[in-house]
N, C-alpha and C positions, 0 to 999 in steps of 0.2 A: 525486535523489530519487526522481524516478519509478522509476526502476529497483530502487531501495532498495525501496520499497514494493511492487512487484510480486515482487521475490526475497523479501522474508520473508514475506507473506501467502499466497505459493504454497507455500512449506514448511510454514506452519503450519495452511492448511488442509487439505492433504494428508497432513500428522503425517509428513513427511519431514524430519528434523531430523538435524543434524551429530552424527554418531556421539560425537565427543569430548565430547558436552557430558551424554552420560547420560539425554536426555529420552525423555519418552513423550507420549502425547495426554493421560495425566491430570494430567500439572504443568502445563501452559498452559492458557490461555482458550479453549474453542471458538471456532471461527472467529465464528459468530453471536452470541455474546455479548461479542465484542471490537468488534464491530460496534456494539452497543449503547451503548459508552462515545462514539461520535461524535454530535456535533449532527446533527439531521435523517438519524436514523438509516435509517429508512424509505426515504430516497430514496436514502442510499447501499446499501442492502442489494439495492433494484432495479438500479441502475448497476452493483454488482460482485457477482454472484452469487457464491456457492460456486464457487471455482476447479477445474477438474476436472483430473485427473493429466496429460493429454495433451489439452486442449480442440482441436477441430476448428479453428476459426476463432482461430488465435494472433495473427494481425496485428491483427484487431478488437479482443482482449482487451487487447493492450499499449498499442494506441492511447486504449482508453478510461482508461486510467489513467494518461496521461500528462498532468501537471499538475493532476489531481482530486482523487486521494485524498488526505484530510486527516491524514499520517502525523503532521504536527506537532501537530494536536489531540488523536491518539490518545495519544502519548505525554504531553503535558501531562494528560489527565485520569487516564489510570492512575496518574500519579506525584502528582496531588491527592490520586486516590483513596486511596494507599499511606500519604500524609503524613499525612490524616484518620481513619485508621483504626488505625493502626501498634499503638495504644494501649489499643483497644478489641476487640482479637482475643480470642475465646472458642472455645470445642469447636465451637460451632454453626458459625461462620463462619469456622474456622480454613484447611478447605481452600479455600474461594472466595479468600480473603486471598493464599494462597500461591501460588494459580492467577495471580492480578493480576501479585504481584512479579515470577514468573518469567516471564511475558510479557514484562513491560517489561526485565527483565535478558536476555532472549532477543532481542527486538530492539536492545539495545544493542550486543549481542555480533555481530549481525547486520550491523551499521551498521560495525564493526570491521572485520570479516572481508570487506566489499565494499570498503573502501578501503585495505585492507591489500595493495595492488598486489605479485603475487609475480613480476615480470618488471621490477622498475625496474633490477636492475642487467644487463639484457641491452641489449647494444650498439644493438639496434634499438629502443629504447624508444621510445613513439610521442608523448611529451610534447616540447613544444618550448621550454619554459623557458627553455632557455641562450640560443637568438638571440635571445629578447627582452630579456632580461638584458644580454649583451653589447650589444646597441643601445643600452640605455640607459647603459651604465656610460661610452661613449662622450662621453654628455653632462656630465660632470664635470669640474671644472676643474681640478683635481690630485690625487694617490694618496692625499693624506689623507683625502680625502672618503670615505663610502661611500653606495652605494646602500641604498634602505631599500626591503623587500619586507614587504606584509601581505598575509596571507592568513586565510581564514575556514577552509579546508580543514584537516583532518587528516592527509591523507596525507605522506609523503616523497620526494614525487614531486622538489619544488624542491631539496631535499639533495642528493638521486641525480643530479639534473642539473648542478647546479653543479659537484659533487665530481668530475665527470668532466673539467672544466676547470679545476682546480687552485683553485677560489675557497675563500676564506676565509669561513666563514659566522660571524656572530656571534647566537644566537639565544637570548640571556640565561641560560645555564647557565654556570657557573664550571668551571674546566678540573682539579677535584679530581678523584680517583677519585670521589666519590659522585655529579659532577655535579648539583650542587643550583643551582637558580635565582636566579641574581643579576641583579637588573634594572641595578646599574651596570656590566655587563659591557657594555653596549653602548656605553658611553664609551669604549671601548679600542679600539686601533688596533695594527695590525704595523709595526714600523719596526726597522732595523739602521743602527748606525752605521759609517760607513765612512771611512776614515783616509786622508789625502793628505799630501804633504810638511809644508804649512804650516797644513793646515784639518783639521777633524771635521766630515762632512756626513752628516745622516740621511736616509736615504731609505726609503720606506714600499712596503710588499708591496703589488702590484697585486691589483686583483680580491678587494677586502675589500666583504660584504653583511652589513647588518643584518638579521635575520629575525623579523617579529614575527607569531607564530602567534595570533592574538587569541581562537580558537575551542578553542586547545589543539592534543594532538597523538598520534597513536596510541602514541607512544614516549613520554609524561609519565605518571607515578605520583605521588599526594599517599600521603607514609605518615602522614598523622595531623597532621606538622608542617612539613614541607617537601615542595616538588614536585620531582621527580626525573626527570633523563633515562635510560630504560633501553631495551632492547631491545625491539623490537615482540612478540618470542615472550613476554618476561615477563610484558608488559599482557595478552597473548592467554590465557595460562596462569592470570593473575588472574580475568579474566572468567569461564572456565570454572570455576575453583575456587568462585567465585561462585555461579555455577548450580548445580554440584553440592551445594554446602553448604548453598543454601535449597533444593531442591527435598525435596519431602517430609518437610520440618523446620517447628517451629512459629516462623514468621518474626514474631512478637508477641514474643518473647523480646527481652530486651534484649540480650543476647548479639550476638544476628544483626542486628536490626533499626538497632541505632545502632553497628555497625562501621565507621567511616571508614579503618580501616588500607586501603591499597595501593587507593585509589579512582582509578579511569581519571581523568586530567584532559582531560576534551573537554564541550564545550557541546553538547549534542545537542537535534536541534531539537525546540522546546516554547515555550509561551507564555513562562516564564520565563527565558528567554535573557537579556533585560536585567537580572535580580535575579542572574541567576549572572555576569554581566560585573562585578561589582563584588569578585568571590573572588580571591584569590591564585591564579595571577599575572596572570589577564585583566585585572584593573584597572590592573596596572604596565603592562600591553602596549599597551592602549586610551590611556592617559595619554601613553605615547611617542609612540603614533601623532597623536594630538591635537596634541603639541608641534611635529611634522614640518609639521603643514599648516599653522599658523601660522609657520612660518622664512619668511624673505623668498626672493623668487625660486624657489618650488618649482614643480616639474611633477609633478600625478599622473596618474597613467596605470591606468585600472582594466581589467579584462579578464572578462569573464564573471559579473561581481557585478550582481546583479539589483537592487539597493536594496530589498529586502524588510526587511532587518534595519533597523529603525528607530533603534536607539541608535547604529549605523554612519552612517545615511543623513544623518540630523540632525547628526550630528559634522561630516559634507563639508560639508553645507550652509550650516551657520553659518561656517565657515574661509573659504566661496567668498565670502561675504557682506562678511565681516571682513579678510580678506587679500587686498589690492588686487593684490599678486603673484603669488597664486596661480593656477597655469593649468591646467585640466584637459582631458582626454582620455579620455572613456568609451567602449570598446568592447564590444559585445555583438550577438549576431545576434538579441536580440530587441527591438533597434532599429526602428521603424518597422513592426512585424508584430503579427500580432494578440495576443501576449502585451504589447505596448506601447502600441498605440492600439485594441487589441480588434477593429479589421477588418486585412485585407489592405492591402499598401501599394500606394496609388492615385496614380496620375499626373494623372491629371484633376481639376483644381483645383473645377472646377463640381460634379464629384460630391463632394468632399470638402464644399462649404460645402452643399449637401443632405442630407448624412448630418449635420453639425452645425447647419442650422436645424430639421431635423426634432426635435432632442433638445435645443432650447432652452429650452423648457418646463418640462425635466427639473431639478430642483434638483442631482442629480448626474451631470449629461453630462458635466462632465470627467471624471468617476470613470470613467464607461464607456469614454469616448476612448483614456484611458489607463491601462496595465495595472496600476501603483501611484500614489498620492501623490506619492512621492520623485520618480520620473520628470519627472511633470507639475510638481513643483517646479522641477527641473535646468532643463527643457526653457524654462520661465517666465523663469528668470535666465538662460539664453542668449539669450532675445530680448531682454533688457533690458541685453544689453550683455557680459554677464561672460565671462572668459576662458574659453568652455566650447565643448568641440567634441565631437560624436559619431562615431564611426564602426562602422560594421556589419562586423565581424570578430570572431574569436576567435583565440586564442593557437596553436592548435593546426593552423590550416589553413596545410598547409606551403608551398602555391603562393603566394596574396595574403592570408597573416596577418598579425597584427600586425606581427612582428618586420619582414615586406616595406614595412610605412609607415613604421614609426619609424626607417628605415633610409634613406628619403628617395627 
């Protein structure tokens, strides 16, 4: 998110747009007006002055943006403005309204472009999903069972990684030419009959996984009736076409503002993520995930999930409380650092006690110590004896990453 925000706003502040979008500085909100959509805009402007094309102190600039720029708030407020004013557009405010719409659409396009990694087919792909999946697959009791992978990411890193080792992925889309989303496809497995002299034996294809992309994917499009799986280039062309068609046109017209054909199926970072999760196919995927969490003898392993999405976090916490056989391993480099406890890891218990004592009169002392409420609740459940373990690791650490610990 930090890299996204820096890339998006450095290009907008310096009027350096992608050539294929046909955008210019008049089509989008000026940088100063963008910041006015943010809460506490004066503080934000002080912290993030207009970016220079070649700032002298790039490291300082990048460090300033880390975990700080409220991109989610900005997308939400742009969206609220559009929905609240699309039927009130007249000649006086048409230009400004168009700029707001183009700004939001451009941010969406940049998010897509940033997660559409162009080296996923390379042999030296930097992602380490395969090692983790192989380690977890060995824990399955028989070949008829499928490992379930749940991700909030839009990219195709998981699909590309698993394809290199002949994994069969059930991602919710049927096998027709249209490749339409069909939730029942998760119930299928691949098997074949082997004829012996006196018996017929059914064997299952190894390495089958269910993939729940609960926030959508960069290769999903909604045609107004159904969600379809297409190539990434089709989605990219659709986003560019949307930008070109909306630029310099009256977006107050019904034809433009209400056209839902070929809508990208991704839940973008905003405060209405919870509302969007009730739409198809997100609701079906999240419901399936909830069912998995309540199955007997389930192991839940997370990697890099911040537990910042309440609609997902509370579902996990609820499952921990009600499924006594659920075991959890939460892995993240944010554990016990400034993002989690709001101070660096301290080995001196006396020093920790001093910090906690100095905050005991503060009603929000626990919120100050922990990065977010959901991490705090998970830690409290762990202290109460629930089957929860925290591991300070990441999936893509080649030496001592998540796969290293799962292999024992």
